C-alpha positions as CSV (number, residue, x, y, z in Angstrom):
1,X,1.5,23.6,19.3
2,X,-1.0,25.7,17.4
3,X,-3.2,24.4,14.6
4,X,-1.1,26.4,12.0
5,X,2.3,25.4,13.2
6,X,5.1,26.5,10.8
7,X,7.0,23.3,11.2
8,X,4.1,21.1,10.3
9,X,3.1,23.3,7.4
10,X,6.6,23.3,5.8
11,X,7.2,19.6,6.4
12,X,3.9,18.6,4.8
13,X,4.7,20.9,1.9
14,X,8.1,19.2,1.5
15,X,6.7,15.7,1.8
16,X,3.8,16.0,-0.7
17,X,5.8,15.1,-3.9
18,X,7.5,12.2,-2.2
19,X,4.3,10.7,-0.8
20,X,2.6,11.0,-4.2
21,X,5.5,9.5,-6.0
22,X,5.7,6.6,-3.5
23,X,2.0,6.0,-3.8
24,X,2.2,5.9,-7.6
25,X,5.2,3.6,-7.4
26,X,3.3,1.2,-5.1
27,X,0.3,1.2,-7.4
28,X,2.1,0.7,-10.7
29,X,4.5,-2.0,-9.4
30,X,1.7,-3.8,-7.5
31,X,1.8,-6.7,-10.0
32,X,5.5,-7.4,-9.2
33,X,5.9,-6.5,-5.6
34,X,3.8,-6.6,-2.4
35,X,1.3,-3.7,-2.6
36,X,-1.0,-2.6,-5.3
37,X,-4.1,-0.6,-5.7
38,X,-5.4,-0.6,-2.1
39,X,-2.1,0.2,-0.5
40,X,-1.1,2.8,-3.0
41,X,-4.5,4.4,-2.8
42,X,-4.2,4.6,1.0
43,X,-0.8,6.3,0.6
44,X,-2.2,8.9,-1.9
45,X,-5.2,9.5,0.4
46,X,-2.7,10.4,3.1
47,X,-1.7,13.4,1.0
48,X,-5.2,14.8,1.1
49,X,-5.6,14.0,4.8
50,X,-2.2,15.7,5.7
51,X,-3.2,18.7,3.5
52,X,-6.3,19.2,5.6
53,X,-4.3,18.8,8.9
54,X,-1.7,21.3,7.7
55,X,-4.0,23.7,6.0
56,X,-7.5,23.4,7.4
57,X,-9.9,24.8,4.9
58,X,-13.4,24.0,3.6
59,X,-12.5,24.0,-0.1
60,X,-12.8,20.3,-0.6
61,X,-15.6,19.3,-3.0
62,X,-16.9,16.0,-1.7
63,X,-19.5,15.8,-4.5
64,X,-16.8,15.8,-7.2
65,X,-14.8,13.1,-5.3
66,X,-17.9,11.0,-5.2
67,X,-18.5,11.4,-8.9
68,X,-14.9,10.4,-9.7
69,X,-15.3,7.4,-7.4
70,X,-18.5,6.3,-9.2
71,X,-16.8,6.6,-12.6
72,X,-13.9,4.6,-11.3
73,X,-16.2,1.9,-10.0
74,X,-17.8,1.6,-13.4
75,X,-14.4,1.3,-15.0
76,X,-13.5,-1.4,-12.5
77,X,-16.6,-3.4,-13.5
78,X,-16.4,-2.8,-17.3
79,X,-12.6,-3.1,-17.9
80,X,-12.4,-6.9,-17.0
81,X,-15.3,-7.6,-19.2
82,X,-13.6,-5.8,-22.1
83,X,-10.4,-7.7,-21.5
84,X,-12.2,-11.0,-21.2
85,X,-13.8,-10.6,-24.6
86,X,-10.6,-9.2,-26.2
87,X,-8.6,-12.3,-25.2
88,X,-10.6,-14.6,-27.4
89,X,-9.2,-12.9,-30.5
90,X,-5.5,-12.6,-29.7
91,X,-2.7,-15.1,-30.0
92,X,-0.5,-16.3,-27.2
93,X,2.2,-13.8,-27.8
94,X,-0.1,-10.8,-27.2
95,X,-1.8,-12.6,-24.3
96,X,1.1,-11.8,-21.9
97,X,1.0,-8.1,-22.8
98,X,-2.7,-7.9,-22.4
99,X,-2.4,-9.5,-19.0
100,X,0.3,-7.0,-18.0
101,X,-1.8,-4.0,-19.2
102,X,-4.8,-5.5,-17.4
103,X,-3.0,-5.9,-14.1
104,X,-1.5,-2.4,-14.1
105,X,-4.7,-0.8,-15.2
106,X,-6.8,-2.5,-12.5
107,X,-4.2,-1.4,-9.9
108,X,-4.5,2.2,-11.1
109,X,-8.3,2.1,-11.1
110,X,-8.4,0.5,-7.6
111,X,-5.8,2.8,-6.3
112,X,-7.6,5.9,-7.4
113,X,-10.9,4.6,-6.1
114,X,-9.5,3.8,-2.7
115,X,-7.8,7.2,-2.6
116,X,-11.1,8.9,-3.3
117,X,-13.0,6.7,-0.9
118,X,-10.7,7.2,2.0
119,X,-10.6,10.9,1.4
120,X,-14.4,11.1,1.3
121,X,-14.6,9.1,4.6
122,X,-12.1,11.5,6.2
123,X,-13.9,14.6,5.0
124,X,-17.3,13.3,6.0
125,X,-15.9,12.8,9.5
126,X,-14.5,16.3,9.6
127,X,-17.3,18.3,7.9
128,X,-20.4,16.4,9.0
129,X,-19.6,14.6,12.2
130,X,-17.3,17.3,13.6
131,X,-20.1,19.8,14.0
């Protein structure tokens, strides 16, 4: 099997949308079902890893992924503080909705950060350790 196998290339191209939708589903429904940010982020990172396996190219920008990961880390730190101060001023009826928004938002932040982090780890192994 060559590195540019037609079967692998076509199957990866067909599976991209399904993998992304499944990863988003796991992230968004993490507060109701098993799964959440880490598991969904790992699923979405598999899209980038399989893209490199199917189409090996050096067009990934590790610096931009690192910047996105740092911004997401700041959001993960600041968002709970914002929600904590916001809960002092709301009544019990809105408290449940704020908790729901908080859980979904944190799952999204964590999922995107894990996706960026695992992709960076993979690309570091390929580009820097593979020389």
